[in-house]
N, C-alpha and C positions, 0 to 999 in steps of 0.2 A: 370637218369644215369649220374654220373659225378665225377669229381675230384676237390672238393672244394679247393681253394688255401690255402696253408699253410702260413699264415701271423700271426706273433706273436702279442700279445696284445699291445706291445709298438708302433706298427704302426697303430693301430686302433683308430679312432677319439673318443673323449669322448661321442659324441652324439650317436654313435653306441653301446658303452658300456652301456649307459643309456637305449638304446632300448633293449639290451639283458636282462638286469636286470628286466626292467619293463615288458617285454613280458613274461619272465619266471614266474614272480610273479603272473601275471594274470592267469597262469595255475596252481598255487599252488606250483611252483618249485623254487629252488634257483639257481641263476647263479652268477658265479664269474666274476669280471671285468678283471681277468687275463687270461680269455679264449682266445684261438686263433680263427681266422676267421672261421675255419672249424666247430667249435661249433655253431657259428651264423647260418651257413648253415643248420645244423640239426634242429635248432629251427624254422627257417624260413620255412623249408620244412614241419614241423609239422603244422604250421599255415595255409599253403596254400593247403595241401594235402586233398584229398577226398577219401571216401571209394572206393575201386576198383583200386586205384593207386598202382604202384609198384616202389620201389626205391632201387638203388644200388649205394653206394658211396665208393670211395677209398680215404682214408685219412691217415695222420700220425696216428700211433697207440697209441700216448701218452694218449689219453682220457680214455683208459682202466684203467689207474693207478693213474692219478693225480687228485687232488681235483676238478679242474675246469671241469674235464670230467664227474663229477657226473650228470650234466645236460643231457648229451648224454645218459648215462646209464639209467637215469630215463625215458627219452623219448622213448627209445627202449622197455622199459617194460610197456609203456602206449600208448600214441597217435600214435607213429610211428609204433608200432607193429613189433618189431624186429623178424627176422626169423633165420638168421645165421650170423656168424662172422668168417672170414678167415684171419688169420694173417700170413703174409709171414715171413719165417725165416729171421733173421737179415742179414744173408749172401747173401740174394737174394734181389737185387735192382730192384724195380718196375720201377724206372726212373733213368737214368744214372747220373743225376745231383742232386739227392735228397738223402742225407745221413740220412734218417729216416726209421724206420721200418714201413711198410705199412699194413693197415688193410682194408679189404673189408667187408662192412656192408650191408646186405640185409634186407629189411623191407617191410611190407604190411600195410600201414596206416589204422587205424581203427580196425585191428585184435588184438586179445589178445591170442596168443599161450601159451600153458602150459609150453613150454620149447623152448630154442633156441639151435641151433647147433653151437658148437665151435670147431675150429681146427687150428692147425698150418700147413701151406702149405709149402712144401719143395721146390717147384719150380713154375715157372710161368705156365708151362704146366698143373700142377695139378689143376689149377683154372678153367679148362673146366667144372667141375661139382661143382656148388655152393650149391648143396643140401645135401652134406655129412658133417660129423663131429659128435662129441659126443654131445648127448642131455644133456643139463644142465637145471634144472628146474627153473621156474620163481622165486620160493621161494628162491632157492639157490643164484641166481643172485641178487635178491633184498636184501638179507642179507649180501652179500659180500661187503666189503669196497672198494675192487678193483677187476677187472676181470682178470688181467694178470695171477695170480696164478691158476685160473681155467683152463686157456689154457695149463699150464705146464703139466697137467695130462691128457689132451685130447688125445684120441686115433686117429691115422691117419684114414682118411676116405677112401673109396674105391679107389679114384683116387690116393691116396698116397700109396696104396698097403696093406691096412688093412681094416677090417670090421668096421662098425659103432659101437661105444661103447654104452652100455645102459646108461640110465639116472643115474646121480651120485648125491650124497648128499655132502654137504659142509664139508668139513672138519672144549705253555709254557712261563713262564716268561723269560725276557731277562737275559743274563749273567750279572754278576756284573759289574758295571762301564758303560762305554760308548759303547753301542753296537747295536743300532738300525739302520737298513738299511734306506736309503733315500726313498726307494719306499715301505716301510712297510714290514710286515712279508712275508717270502718266502713261496712259495707253498710247502706244505708238502705232498709229493707224495702218502703216504699210509694212510692218514687221521690222525692218531696218537693223535688227540685232542678230540675224541668223549667222551661223558659222561662216558661210561663204562670204557674206558681206564683211565680217570682221577680218577674215583672212585677207580679203582684197585690200582692206584699209591698211593692214600691216605691210602689205607688199607694194603699196602705192595707190594712187587715185584710180578708182574704177571708171572705165570709159563707158559712156552711154551711146557712142556712135557719133559720127560726124564731128569729131573733135570736142564733143560735149562731155562734161563730167558732172556726176550727181552732186548736188549741193552738200549732201551729207558726208561726202568725202572731204569736203573743205571745212565745214562748220558743224558743230553740234547744235541742234535746235531744241530749246527748252521753253516750255510754257512758263509764264510768270507765276509768282507766288499767289496763293489764296490767303486772304486775311481771316475769313470766317465772319467778320463783322466790320465792314468798311466804315460804318458810322462811328466806330470807336477808334480804329487804327489809322484811318485816313483823315488828315486834318489840314487846315489852312496853314500857309507858311508862317504866319505870325502868331499862331496859337502856341502858348508856352506851357503846355501841360507837363512836359518832361524835359530833361536837359537836352540841349541842342544836338549833342553828339548822338542821340538816339532818334533823331528826326532826319529821314532820308528823302531827298527830292526824288519823285518817282512819276512815271507815266501811269496814270490811273484811269484814263479814258482813251478809247480808240481814236476819238477825234483829235486828240493832241498829236498823234502821229500823222493823221491825214492832213492836218494844218501845218505841219512842220516844213513842208516843201523840201523834203529829202534830208534835212539835217536839223538836229536839236542844237541850237546855238546858245541857249541860255536856259536857266531854270526858273526864271521869274514868274512864269505863268503856271507852274506846276504845283500841285499839292505835295505834302510830305506823308510818308508812312512811318509810323512809330514802330521801331524794331528794338526791343529790349534784350539784354543778355539773358542767357538761361540761368546763370548764377547771379542772383541779386546781392549776394554777400560781398561781391567785389566793389560795390558802390560805397562812396564815402557818405558821411552822415547827411549832408545837405541834399545830395542826389537821391539817396535812399528815401528821404522824406517825401520829395517830389514824386518819385516813382510809386511809393506806397499809396499816396493819395490818389494818383491816377488809376492804379490798379483797383482800388476800392470803388471808384466811380465806374470803371470798366466792368467789374464783376456785377455791380448793381444794374448795369445796362444789359446784362445777359451775355457778355463776351466770353465768359468762362464756360458756358454751357452749349455753345454751338457745336455742330458735328465736327468741324475742323479743330476747334480748341480741345475737344475731348480726345482727339487722336494725336495731339502733340505731347511730347514729353513734359513740356512746360507750357501751360495754356497761354501764357502771355508772350511767348516768343514767336513772332511771325516768321522769321528765318528768311529774309530776303537774300536772293542770289547776288553775286557780284555783278557790276554793270556789264551789259553786253555791248560790244562795239557796234552791232547793228540790231535794231528793233524792228519788228514786223507785226502788223495787224493780221488777224487770222479769221475773222468772221465779219462779213459785211455783204452788201448787195453790189459790190464792186471789187476789183482786184486788190490784193493786199498792198499796203504801203510799206516799203522797206526804207528805214530811216537811220542815218548814221548818228551815233551817240558819243561825240567827242567830249561832251560835258560830264559823262559818266553817271547818268541817272539810273535808278533801279526801275523795275517794271512789275506790275501785278499781272494777274491772269487774263487781262484783256489783250495781251500781246505775247509774242514769242521773242526770245532772245537768241541771236545767232552768235555762237562762240567759236572763233576760228581755232582749228586744230594746230595751227602754227602761227607764230607772231608776225603777221604781215604788216607792211607799212600802211599808214593811214590812207595814202592815195590809192592803194590796191583795194582797200575796203570801200573807199568812195566809189570806185568803178564797179565793184561787185554789187553794191546796193543800188546804184543807178541802173545797172543792167537788169536786175531783178524787178525793179519798179516799172521799167519800160516793157518788159517781155512777158511777165506772168499774167495769165488771164483767169477769169472766173471758171472757165471750162476745165482747168487743171485741178480744181478743188472738188469738194463734195458738196453738191447743191441740194438744198432742202426745198420742200414745197414753199412757194412764195418767193423763190429766187435768192434766198439767203445762202451764201457760199462759205464753207468752212475748210480750213487747212489744219489738220492735225500736225503735230511736230514731225511725225514720220512721213507724212505726205509732203510737207515742205522740204524735207531732206531729199526727196526723190525728184525735185525740180532739177533741171539740167542747165548748166552754164558753159560758155566757151572759155574755159579757164585759161588756157594758154594765151588766147587773144586778150583777155582782160589783164593778165599779168604782164604781158609783153608791151601793151600799150601804155603802161605806166613807167 
């Protein structure tokens, strides 16, 4: 019975990431080195548990929907013997200092139940009974890429004022140019890269029913770049630390998109991001002198020793992606803003970039961005305690749009 600490992978030593991957592999499972420490606890518990043991953990609920949570989901359907899962509503804080949605997981190691009980708990008091919830079959859970959507339809249990529900059935390359993050590909919350999905993309847009198409069939969604030290790499437009050709107008604050009224029409109000080439030997004498002086100041400010900088091939190269035709906010207490970017500005990791898979006319992109802005709700994202809603790139790719209607209306 416990509350495994919520420690993100950045703070976990490499030896323990190696332990996680190796221990999972010996069980025939796959583990991501991006997993938080609570995932390590589930695996260690599976290693040490014996038949007859009983387990209950309260953790952050992110493992239900992110790729690295697949290990926890697999363990609950195998060695850990999952029994029930109770996810507190995001508005309910289990701990006053933790702004995450909490999940309580009950398991009997060594058992293989035919179904698990899933429910959303509306209050702390409703947790008195951990035996209620909607039955969801092992087959349904095993075939689901994520478990969050299965909770959305779960009926409230007796402690929440309703009866138990019966068992239910279930219902990319980089952008062009310079665009790879220093720490590798981002976690894609809803999977998105499975063989069935890729095969469908090769054969045409995958339908979501009712004439809807998943956004990921139309656009790749990429999180913006991380600088590692915004105070060094993000500057005012008039600051002349480096040659002008290495200063790129960029969206660096989410409010710049919220205030854009659907389209970025100029760059006057935006700051710039300094993005230097990897090979400084290509610079001429005057440029090299300016850049060398800037890098000396940057190093003295600590920019060479941040986590991000230490994982770059060249610590000074931010590596901005090419401009995305549509930019979107992804974390706020309101629905995302989808903004057209005809002026071609770059974006940092406060936004996602939508990169069309085909070269569509601007008027089609205008309609697509307008439809998304008008239709997407906070309920389609991942909501944390306190009402903060987040859309990972993979979650945004699973939004659906009436593509034929959008395209034909243009």
